[in-house]
C-alpha positions in Angstrom: 21.1 -15.2 -21.8 21.0 -11.4 -21.8 19.1 -9.5 -19.2 19.2 -6.2 -21.2 15.9 -4.5 -21.8 15.6 -4.0 -25.5 15.2 -0.4 -26.6 14.7 0.6 -23.0 17.9 2.5 -22.1 16.6 5.9 -21.0 18.8 8.7 -19.6 17.2 11.4 -17.6 16.9 14.0 -20.4 15.4 11.4 -22.8 13.2 10.2 -20.1 11.6 13.6 -19.5 11.4 14.6 -23.1 10.6 11.4 -25.0 7.2 10.1 -23.7 3.6 11.2 -24.2 1.6 13.0 -21.5 -1.3 11.4 -19.7 -4.4 13.2 -18.5 -2.6 13.6 -15.1 0.1 15.6 -16.8 2.7 12.8 -16.4 4.9 10.8 -18.7 4.0 7.3 -19.8 6.0 4.3 -21.1 3.8 2.4 -23.5 2.8 -1.3 -23.3 5.5 -3.7 -24.2 8.4 -1.7 -22.9 9.4 -4.5 -20.5 11.5 -7.5 -21.7 9.9 -10.7 -23.1 11.1 -13.8 -21.2 12.1 -17.2 -22.6 11.0 -20.4 -20.8 12.9 -20.8 -17.5 14.6 -17.4 -17.8 15.3 -15.6 -14.6 14.4 -12.0 -13.5 17.0 -9.4 -12.6 15.6 -7.9 -9.5 16.5 -4.5 -7.8 15.5 -3.9 -4.2 14.7 -0.4 -2.9 14.7 -0.6 0.9 16.3 -3.7 2.3 15.9 -3.2 6.1 12.7 -3.7 8.2 9.9 -4.9 6.0 12.3 -5.0 3.1 14.1 -8.0 4.5 11.0 -10.2 4.0 11.4 -9.7 0.2 15.0 -10.5 -0.2 14.3 -14.2 -0.6 12.9 -13.5 -4.0 16.4 -13.5 -5.5 19.9 -15.0 -5.1 23.3 -13.4 -5.3 24.5 -13.0 -8.9 27.3 -15.6 -8.6 25.2 -18.1 -6.7 22.2 -17.8 -9.0 22.8 -20.8 -11.3 19.0 -21.1 -11.3 16.4 -18.7 -10.0 16.0 -14.9 -10.0 19.0 -12.7 -9.4 19.6 -9.7 -7.2 21.4 -7.3 -9.5 21.4 -4.2 -7.3 19.8 -2.5 -4.3 19.3 0.9 -2.8 19.1 1.4 1.0 19.7 4.7 2.7 21.1 3.0 5.8 24.4 1.3 5.1 24.1 -0.7 8.3 21.1 -2.4 6.7 22.7 -3.4 3.5 22.0 -7.1 2.8 25.0 -9.3 3.3 23.6 -12.1 1.2 24.2 -10.2 -2.0 27.9 -9.5 -2.0 28.0 -9.2 -5.8 25.0 -6.9 -6.2 25.7 -3.2 -6.6 24.7 -1.2 -3.6 23.5 2.5 -3.4 22.0 4.8 -0.9 20.2 6.7 -3.7 17.8 4.8 -5.9 18.1 7.6 -8.5 21.7 6.8 -9.0 20.9 3.1 -9.0 18.6 3.6 -12.0 21.1 5.8 -13.8 23.8 3.1 -13.5 22.0 -0.2 -13.5 18.7 0.2 -15.3 19.7 -1.9 -18.2 20.3 -4.9 -15.9 17.0 -4.6 -14.1 13.8 -6.4 -15.0 11.8 -5.9 -11.8 11.9 -3.7 -8.7 10.7 -4.3 -5.1 9.9 -1.1 -3.1 9.9 -1.4 0.7 10.8 2.1 1.9 8.9 4.4 4.3 5.5 5.5 2.9 6.6 8.9 1.7 9.0 7.5 -0.9 6.9 4.6 -2.2 5.5 6.6 -5.1 8.7 8.2 -6.4 10.5 4.8 -6.3 7.7 2.8 -7.8 6.9 5.4 -10.5 10.6 5.7 -11.4 10.8 2.0 -11.9 7.6 1.7 -14.0 8.5 4.6 -16.2 11.6 2.6 -17.1 9.5 -0.4 -18.0 10.2 -2.4 -14.8 7.7 -4.6 -13.2 7.1 -3.4 -9.6 6.1 -4.9 -6.3 5.5 -2.1 -3.7 4.7 -2.4 0.0 1.5 -1.1 1.5 0.1 1.5 1.5 0.8 1.8 -2.1 1.6 5.5 -1.7 1.7 8.4 0.8 -1.0 10.5 -0.9 -4.2 9.7 -2.8 -3.1 11.3 -6.1 0.0 9.1 -6.2 -2.1 6.0 -5.9 -4.3 7.1 -8.8 -1.3 7.8 -11.0 0.3 4.3 -10.3 -3.1 2.6 -11.0 -3.4 4.5 -14.3 0.2 3.8 -15.2 -0.4 0.1 -14.6 -3.4 0.0 -17.0 -1.4 1.8 -19.7 1.8 -0.2 -19.5 0.4 -3.6 -18.6 3.4 -4.1 -16.3 3.2 -6.8 -13.6 2.5 -5.1 -10.3 1.6 -6.2 -6.8 1.0 -4.2 -3.6 2.3 -5.8 -0.4 -0.9 -6.6 1.4 -0.1 -10.3 1.5 -3.4 -11.2 3.2 -5.0 -10.6 -0.2 -3.6 -13.9 -1.3 -4.8 -15.8 1.8 -7.9 -17.9 2.0 -9.4 -15.9 4.9 -10.2 -12.8 2.8 -11.5 -14.9 -0.1 -13.9 -16.7 2.3 -15.2 -13.3 3.6 -15.8 -12.0 0.1 -17.7 -15.2 -0.7 -19.9 -14.8 2.4 -20.7 -11.2 1.7 -21.3 -11.5 -2.0 -23.1 -14.8 -1.5 -25.8 -13.0 0.5 -25.0 -14.6 3.9 -26.0 -11.4 5.7 -28.3 -9.9 3.1 -27.6 -6.2 2.1 -24.7 -4.8 4.0 -25.6 -1.6 5.9 -22.5 -1.0 8.0 -19.0 -2.3 8.3 -16.9 -1.6 11.5 -13.2 -2.3 11.2 -10.6 -2.0 13.9 -6.9 -2.6 14.7 -4.8 -2.6 17.9 -2.2 -0.3 16.2 -0.3 1.9 16.7 2.6 0.0 18.2 4.8 3.1 17.6 4.5 6.5 19.3 1.8 8.9 18.0 0.2 12.0 19.4 1.8 14.5 21.8 4.0 11.8 23.3 5.6 11.1 19.9 7.0 14.6 19.6 8.4 14.5 23.1 10.4 11.3 22.2 12.3 13.0 19.3 15.2 15.4 19.4 15.9 17.7 16.4 19.3 18.9 15.3 22.8 17.4 15.2 24.3 15.4 12.4 22.7 12.1 11.3 24.9 9.0 11.9 27.5 8.4 9.3 25.8 5.2 8.0 22.5 7.1 7.2 22.0 9.1 4.0 19.6 11.5 5.6 18.9 13.6 2.5 17.8 10.5 0.6 15.8 9.2 3.6 13.8 12.5 3.3 13.5 12.1 -0.4 10.7 14.3 -1.8 9.5 15.6 1.5 10.4 19.1 2.8 13.8 19.2 4.3 14.2 19.1 8.1 17.1 18.5 10.4 17.8 15.0 11.5 15.3 13.6 13.9 16.5 10.9 16.3 14.5 7.6 16.0 12.3 8.7 13.0 14.4 6.1 11.2 14.0 3.2 11.2 10.5 2.8 12.6 8.7 5.7 14.3 8.2 7.7 11.1 4.9 5.9 10.8 3.3 8.2 13.3 4.4 11.5 11.7 2.3 13.4 9.2 5.2 14.2 6.9 6.4 10.6 6.4 3.8 8.0 7.4 0.1 7.5 7.0 -0.6 6.5 10.6 -2.6 3.4 11.5 -5.2 3.7 8.8 -2.4 3.7 6.1 -0.3 1.1 7.8 -3.1 -1.4 8.5 -6.0 -0.3 6.4 -4.7 -2.1 3.4 -4.7 -5.3 5.4 -7.7 -5.2 7.8 -9.9 -3.2 5.4 -8.9 -5.3 2.4 -11.8 -7.8 2.7 -14.5 -5.1 3.1 -13.2 -3.2 0.1 -12.9 -6.4 -2.0 -16.3 -7.6 -1.0 -18.2 -4.4 -1.6 -16.3 -3.0 -4.6 -17.0 0.7 -4.0 -16.2 3.2 -6.7 -15.4 6.0 -4.2 -16.8 7.4 -1.0 -19.2 10.4 -0.9 -18.1 11.7 2.5 -15.2 11.1 5.0 -15.2 12.6 8.5 -13.5 12.2 11.8 -15.9 11.1 14.6 -13.3 11.4 17.3 -9.5 11.5 17.7 -7.3 11.8 20.8 -4.1 13.8 20.8 -3.9 14.7 17.2 -1.2 17.3 16.6 0.1 19.3 13.7 3.1 16.9 13.4 1.7 13.5 14.5 -1.3 11.3 14.1 -3.6 10.8 17.1 -3.4 8.1 19.7 -6.9 6.8 18.9 -9.4 7.6 16.2 -12.7 6.8 14.6 -13.2 7.7 11.0 -16.5 7.4 9.1 -16.8 6.7 5.3 -20.1 7.0 3.6 -20.5 5.1 0.3 -23.4 5.5 -2.2 -25.8 2.9 -3.6 -24.3 1.4 -6.8 -24.0 -1.9 -8.8 -27.3 -3.2 -7.6 -26.6 -2.8 -3.8 -27.7 -0.1 -1.4 -25.3 2.4 0.1 -23.4 1.6 3.2 -21.3 3.3 6.0 -17.9 2.1 7.0 -16.1 2.9 10.3 -12.4 2.7 11.1 -11.2 2.4 14.7 -7.7 2.1 16.1 -5.6 2.6 19.2 -7.7 0.1 21.2 -11.1 1.5 20.2 -13.6 -0.9 18.6 -17.4 -1.2 18.2 -19.6 -2.5 21.0 -20.1 -6.2 21.2 -23.2 -7.1 19.1 -26.2 -8.6 20.8 -26.0 -11.7 18.5 -22.5 -12.6 19.7 -22.9 -15.8 21.7 -19.3 -16.4 22.7 -19.0 -14.1 25.6 -17.3 -10.8 26.5 -13.9 -12.5 26.9 -13.8 -13.8 23.4 -15.0 -10.5 21.9 -12.3 -8.7 23.8 -9.7 -11.0 22.3 -10.4 -9.8 18.8 -7.7 -7.1 18.6 -8.2 -6.5 14.9 -11.1 -7.5 12.7 -14.4 -6.4 11.2 -18.1 -6.5 12.0 -20.4 -6.5 9.0 -24.0 -5.6 9.7 -26.6 -6.7 7.1 -30.3 -7.1 6.7 -30.2 -10.9 7.3 -27.5 -11.2 9.9 -24.0 -10.2 10.9 -20.5 -11.4 10.1 -17.6 -11.1 12.5 -14.0 -11.5 11.3 -10.8 -11.6 13.4 -7.2 -11.1 12.4 -5.7 -8.7 9.9 -6.2 -11.1 7.1 -9.6 -12.4 8.0 -8.1 -15.5 9.6 -11.5 -16.5 11.2 -15.0 -15.5 10.4 -18.4 -16.2 12.1 -21.9 -15.6 11.0 -24.0 -14.6 14.0 -26.2 -15.6 15.5 -25.0 -19.2 15.5 -28.2 -20.3 13.9 -27.5 -18.2 10.9 -24.0 -19.7 10.6 -25.5 -23.2 10.6 -28.3 -22.3 8.3 -26.1 -20.8 5.6 -23.2 -23.3 5.7 -20.0 -22.7 3.7 -20.0 -20.0 1.0 -19.5 -20.8 -2.6 -15.9 -20.1 -3.7 -15.5 -17.1 -6.0 -11.8 -16.8 -6.4 -9.4 -19.7 -6.9 -6.6 -20.3 -4.3 -3.5 -18.2 -4.8 0.0 -19.7 -5.4 1.3 -17.0 -3.0 1.5 -13.2 -3.0 5.1 -13.0 -4.3 4.5 -15.9 -6.7 1.6 -14.2 -8.4 3.8 -11.2 -9.2 6.8 -13.2 -10.4 4.6 -15.3 -12.7 3.1 -12.2 -14.3 6.5 -10.5 -14.6 7.8 -13.5 -16.5 4.8 -13.6 -18.8 3.6 -16.9 -17.5 0.3 -15.2 -16.5 -1.4 -12.0 -17.6 -0.3 -8.6 -16.2 -3.4 -8.5 -14.0 -3.0 -12.0 -12.6 -1.7 -10.6 -9.3 -4.9 -9.8 -7.5 -3.6 -6.8 -5.6 -2.0 -5.3 -8.7 -1.9 -1.5 -8.6 -5.3 -1.1 -10.2 -6.8 -2.7 -7.1 -4.1 -1.8 -4.6 -4.2 1.8 -5.9 -8.0 2.1 -5.4 -7.9 0.6 -2.0 -5.0 2.8 -0.9 -6.6 5.9 -2.3 -9.7 5.3 -0.4 -7.9 4.7 2.9 -5.7 7.7 2.3 -8.8 10.0 2.1 -9.1 9.1 5.8 -5.6 10.3 6.3 -6.5 13.7 4.7 -9.4 14.0 7.2 -6.8 13.7 10.0 -4.6 16.3 8.4 -7.6 18.7 8.1 -9.3 18.4 11.5 -12.8 19.7 11.7 -13.3 19.5 8.0 -15.6 17.0 6.3 -14.1 15.6 3.0 -16.8 15.6 0.3 -16.4 13.7 -3.0 -18.1 13.2 -6.3 -18.1 9.4 -6.2 -18.9 8.9 -9.9 -16.0 11.0 -11.1 -13.8 9.9 -8.1 -13.1 13.6 -7.4 -12.4 15.3 -4.1 -14.7 18.4 -3.8 -13.4 19.9 -0.6 -10.9 22.6 -1.6 -9.1 22.5 1.7 -8.2 18.9 1.2 -6.4 19.3 -2.1 -2.9 20.2 -0.7 -2.9 16.8 0.9 -4.5 15.0 -2.0 -1.5 15.9 -4.2 1.6 16.7 -2.1 4.2 19.3 -3.0 7.6 17.8 -3.6 11.1 19.1 -2.7 12.2 20.6 -6.0 15.9 20.2 -5.4 15.5 16.5 -4.8 12.9 15.8 -7.5 14.9 17.4 -10.3 17.3 14.5 -10.3 14.6 11.8 -10.4 14.4 11.6 -14.1 10.6 11.9 -13.9 8.4 15.0 -14.7 6.0 15.5 -11.8 
């Protein structure tokens, strides 16, 4: 059995010169570039990012010599050598995924990306441009333009993709969608969503915790940790976790948790694009770090036979007031650390948990009257399993429900809220029909500038 991708060996010069341009000015690999699988054939998987969240994906594959059956870990790229996976002694290891693709692309069928947010796009795009199926952690990208590009690339290539918002495959979110679309609360007027994050430093306190200067530890490839972002001296503790609170590398709480907690609202309402995004309040927002707490308002227009609605995002312990119809008491309301409140013309729906683990129609009489909603989506075999089945051709490319066409649109919407945080005092206006940002001051954050000396070796024209 060969794991070579037929006619898919692309060196960097061929890669840049040999493909057709898209409307975004990028290069595209056409449909059918990935390998066709025989029955029971295994995937050759490459992992980009194997520490932290990346560890949770390593069970997708076995070591090359141990993989008598099942999918194989052929290589991995992890900038921190202390986090290299010990369970794959026969997989080739790199600190630079660009080098990994140069040397091992012919052995790779599928790629899992679990790096910090600022390198999601360059890693996922590099994989897909080489015809590799791709699973990428949430948020799909660091900036809205990047999410749009990956969504368009998915449609063009028909590669199997999945964003790592695993709650999308749970029953909780499916039940919420069924309630909302089934008319349980009538027309939705407002949605309030909140999370108890951040659980990492943000605001002015974050800057005080970090020291600049000095050499990075020997086990850390600092230049490749920075990747496409502007160069800066080593920052203590940015790696491996606190980068989430920094404007240059993370997307704050709305990026980290929006793709989870706001997944059900987005799925249920199916908005094309917001008309307006604005910060209602934010505490301790700095020019380097995200705020300690925030409330962001998104206004969505009427479309698809439903009226317009307004969505609010809260974090850092802030949440909406307890609704009058809530009959379970203050104590139970205060226990909901993350969830959503849907306000409709016929009632309200309260959900708790990042994945909609529980939901209640309120008042209680409405819950009893409506009963259980009619199922819309079949049960999932599992978030990873959806992607693997599509990658092997056992299901269609869009069988994964959070493929990059959906995950890209969800991420892009939430990341517009990140732009609002990066442009304090500015309202972000959009043409929702054309999905275009109209506010000129937002554009430097819609499509980020990349570090030229690093990008030139990516093998991708950006």
